[in-house]
C-alpha positions as CSV (number, residue, x, y, z in Angstrom):
1,M,-22.4,-12.0,-2.3
2,G,-19.7,-11.0,-4.8
3,Y,-19.4,-7.5,-3.4
4,C,-18.9,-8.8,0.2
5,S,-16.4,-11.3,-1.0
6,G,-14.5,-8.6,-2.9
7,R,-14.4,-6.4,0.2
8,C,-13.2,-9.3,2.4
9,T,-10.5,-10.2,-0.1
10,L,-9.3,-6.5,-0.3
11,I,-9.1,-6.3,3.5
12,F,-7.1,-9.5,3.5
13,I,-4.7,-8.2,0.8
14,C,-4.3,-4.9,2.8
15,G,-3.4,-7.0,5.8
16,M,-0.9,-9.0,3.9
17,Q,0.7,-5.8,2.5
18,L,1.0,-4.4,6.0
19,V,2.7,-7.5,7.3
20,C,5.1,-7.8,4.4
21,V,6.1,-4.1,4.3
22,L,6.6,-4.0,8.0
23,E,9.0,-7.0,7.7
24,R,10.8,-5.2,4.9
25,Q,11.0,-2.0,6.8
26,I,12.8,-3.6,9.7
27,F,15.6,-5.0,7.4
28,D,15.8,-1.7,5.5
29,F,16.3,0.1,8.9
30,L,19.1,-2.4,9.8
31,G,20.8,-1.7,6.5
32,Y,20.3,2.1,6.7
33,Q,18.5,2.1,3.3
34,W,17.0,5.6,3.6
35,A,15.1,5.7,0.3
36,P,13.3,2.4,0.8
37,I,12.6,3.4,4.4
38,L,10.8,6.5,3.2
39,A,8.9,4.6,0.5
40,N,7.9,1.9,2.9
41,F,6.6,4.5,5.4
42,V,4.4,6.2,2.8
43,H,3.1,2.8,1.7
44,I,2.2,1.8,5.2
45,I,0.1,5.1,5.6
46,I,-1.6,4.6,2.2
47,V,-2.5,0.9,2.9
48,I,-4.0,1.9,6.3
49,L,-6.1,4.5,4.5
50,G,-7.2,2.0,1.9
51,L,-8.1,-0.5,4.7
52,F,-10.1,2.2,6.4
53,G,-11.9,3.1,3.2
54,T,-12.8,-0.5,2.5
55,I,-14.2,-1.0,6.0
56,Q,-16.1,2.3,6.1
57,Y,-17.3,2.3,2.5
58,R,-15.2,5.3,1.4
59,P,-14.6,5.0,-2.3
60,R,-12.3,8.1,-2.4
61,Y,-9.9,6.5,0.0
62,I,-9.9,3.3,-2.0
63,T,-9.3,5.2,-5.2
64,G,-6.3,7.0,-3.7
65,Y,-5.0,3.6,-2.5
66,A,-5.3,2.2,-6.0
67,V,-3.5,5.2,-7.5
68,W,-0.7,4.8,-5.0
69,L,-0.3,1.1,-5.9
70,V,0.6,2.1,-9.5
71,L,3.5,4.2,-8.1
72,W,4.4,1.5,-5.6
73,V,4.7,-1.1,-8.5
74,T,6.9,1.4,-10.4
75,W,9.2,1.9,-7.3
76,N,9.6,-1.9,-6.8
77,V,10.4,-2.4,-10.5
78,F,13.1,0.2,-10.1
79,V,14.5,-1.6,-7.0
80,I,14.6,-4.9,-9.0
81,C,16.4,-3.2,-11.9
82,F,18.8,-1.7,-9.4
83,Y,19.8,-4.9,-7.8
84,L,20.0,-6.8,-11.1
85,E,22.1,-3.9,-12.5
86,A,19.8,-3.3,-15.4
87,G,21.0,-0.6,-17.8
88,E,23.7,1.7,-16.2
89,L,22.6,1.0,-12.6
90,S,25.3,-0.6,-10.3
91,K,24.5,-1.9,-6.9
92,E,28.2,-1.9,-6.1
93,T,29.0,1.8,-6.7
94,D,25.6,3.6,-6.7
95,L,24.4,4.9,-3.4
96,I,20.9,5.8,-4.6
97,L,19.1,3.9,-2.0
98,T,20.9,5.7,0.8
99,F,20.6,9.1,-0.8
100,N,24.4,9.1,-1.2
101,I,24.8,10.0,2.5
102,S,26.3,6.6,3.6
103,M,28.0,3.5,2.2
104,H,25.6,1.0,3.8
105,R,24.3,-1.8,1.8
106,S,21.4,-4.3,2.1
107,W,21.3,-6.0,5.5
108,W,21.1,-9.3,3.7
109,M,24.6,-8.8,2.2
110,E,26.3,-9.9,5.4
111,N,23.4,-11.8,7.0
112,G,22.0,-13.9,4.2
113,P,21.6,-17.6,4.6
114,G,25.0,-19.3,4.9
115,C,27.0,-16.1,4.5
116,T,30.4,-16.0,6.1
117,V,31.9,-12.5,6.8
118,T,35.6,-12.1,7.0
119,S,37.3,-8.8,8.0
120,V,40.1,-7.7,5.8
121,T,43.1,-6.1,7.5
122,P,44.7,-3.8,6.9
123,A,41.8,-2.0,5.2
124,P,42.5,-0.2,1.9
125,D,43.3,3.5,2.0
126,W,40.1,4.4,0.3
127,A,37.9,2.7,2.9
128,P,36.3,5.2,5.4
129,E,37.7,5.1,8.9
130,D,34.2,4.4,10.4
131,H,33.6,1.5,8.1
132,R,35.2,-2.0,8.2
133,Y,36.4,-3.7,5.0
134,I,35.1,-7.2,4.7
135,T,34.6,-10.1,2.3
136,V,31.5,-12.2,2.2
137,S,31.5,-15.8,1.0
138,G,29.5,-19.0,1.2
139,C,26.1,-17.4,0.7
140,L,23.4,-19.9,-0.3
141,L,21.4,-17.1,-1.8
142,E,23.0,-13.8,-2.8
143,Y,21.6,-10.7,-1.2
144,Q,20.4,-9.1,-4.4
145,Y,18.1,-12.0,-5.1
146,I,16.6,-11.7,-1.6
147,E,15.9,-8.0,-2.3
148,V,14.4,-8.9,-5.7
149,A,12.2,-11.5,-4.1
150,H,10.9,-8.9,-1.6
151,S,10.1,-6.4,-4.4
152,S,8.5,-9.1,-6.5
153,L,6.2,-10.1,-3.6
154,Q,5.2,-6.4,-3.2
155,I,4.4,-6.2,-6.9
156,V,2.2,-9.3,-6.8
157,L,0.3,-8.0,-3.7
158,A,0.0,-4.5,-5.3
159,L,-1.5,-5.9,-8.5
160,A,-4.0,-8.0,-6.6
161,G,-4.9,-5.0,-4.4
162,F,-5.3,-2.7,-7.4
163,I,-7.7,-5.2,-9.1
164,Y,-9.8,-5.7,-6.0
165,A,-9.8,-1.9,-5.2
166,C,-11.2,-1.1,-8.6
167,Y,-13.8,-3.8,-8.2
168,V,-14.9,-2.6,-4.7
169,V,-15.1,1.1,-5.9
170,K,-17.2,-0.1,-8.8
171,C,-19.6,-2.0,-6.5
172,I,-19.9,0.9,-4.1
173,T,-20.6,3.4,-6.9
174,E,-23.3,1.2,-8.4
175,E,-24.9,0.7,-5.0
176,E,-25.0,4.4,-4.4
177,D,-26.4,5.1,-7.9
178,S,-29.2,2.5,-7.4
179,F,-30.0,3.9,-4.0
180,D,-30.2,7.4,-5.5
181,F,-32.5,6.1,-8.3
182,I,-35.1,4.9,-5.9
183,G,-35.1,8.3,-4.0
184,G,-32.6,7.4,-1.3
185,F,-30.9,10.7,-1.7
186,D,-34.0,12.8,-2.4
187,S,-33.3,16.4,-1.3
188,Y,-36.9,17.0,-0.4
189,G,-38.0,16.3,3.1
190,Y,-40.4,13.5,3.7
191,Q,-44.0,14.6,3.9
192,G,-46.5,12.2,5.3
193,P,-49.9,11.7,3.8
194,Q,-52.2,14.5,4.8
195,K,-55.7,13.5,6.0
196,T,-58.5,15.2,4.2
197,S,-61.8,15.8,5.9
198,H,-64.9,14.9,4.0
199,L,-67.1,16.8,6.5
200,Q,-68.0,20.3,5.7
201,L,-69.2,22.7,8.3
202,Q,-72.6,24.0,7.6
203,P,-74.2,27.1,9.3
204,M,-76.8,26.2,11.9
205,Y,-79.8,28.3,12.5
206,M,-81.9,28.2,15.6
207,S,-85.5,29.1,15.6
208,K,-87.1,31.0,18.4
């Protein structure tokens, strides 16, 4: 019963991860955040493989999924540190999340709850010609905190997925070991019981 419950829980967690990361991927596309887009895409592939492994009893797939979750947590911790400007990181000047090929920011910067966007004219000389110079005010929740909330949710789901992935792999391994112990994986072919005849043929003599 516990094993079945663990598998069902892991399937549910994988489903939640897919829904949340797809939602996040949409807004990262809108903000042209290339590094998060790439990370989200890899995460979607690995979660699908983990879901397949859970349904099809493939411990290697689930193990790979668990290993990736460690990297995924690390990535999301970095994103949180980036938006909270931990250490020498700066969300205002660094273009790490766009691979330094564009000046786009988080989509939530201009479209957060209650945000009012005002165009500034004339634009400063340092502003690129293909970008508009704006000011954002009145936000009920700053965009960096929305991004931090997204990453925090991913960390929580990843930790839960890692715990249940380890549990399911352990259960599958124990089940295979017990099956092997009773001869389930015996390499010898099955041989049915052979009938032995208790009758012996005796020579028969005929008299004339």
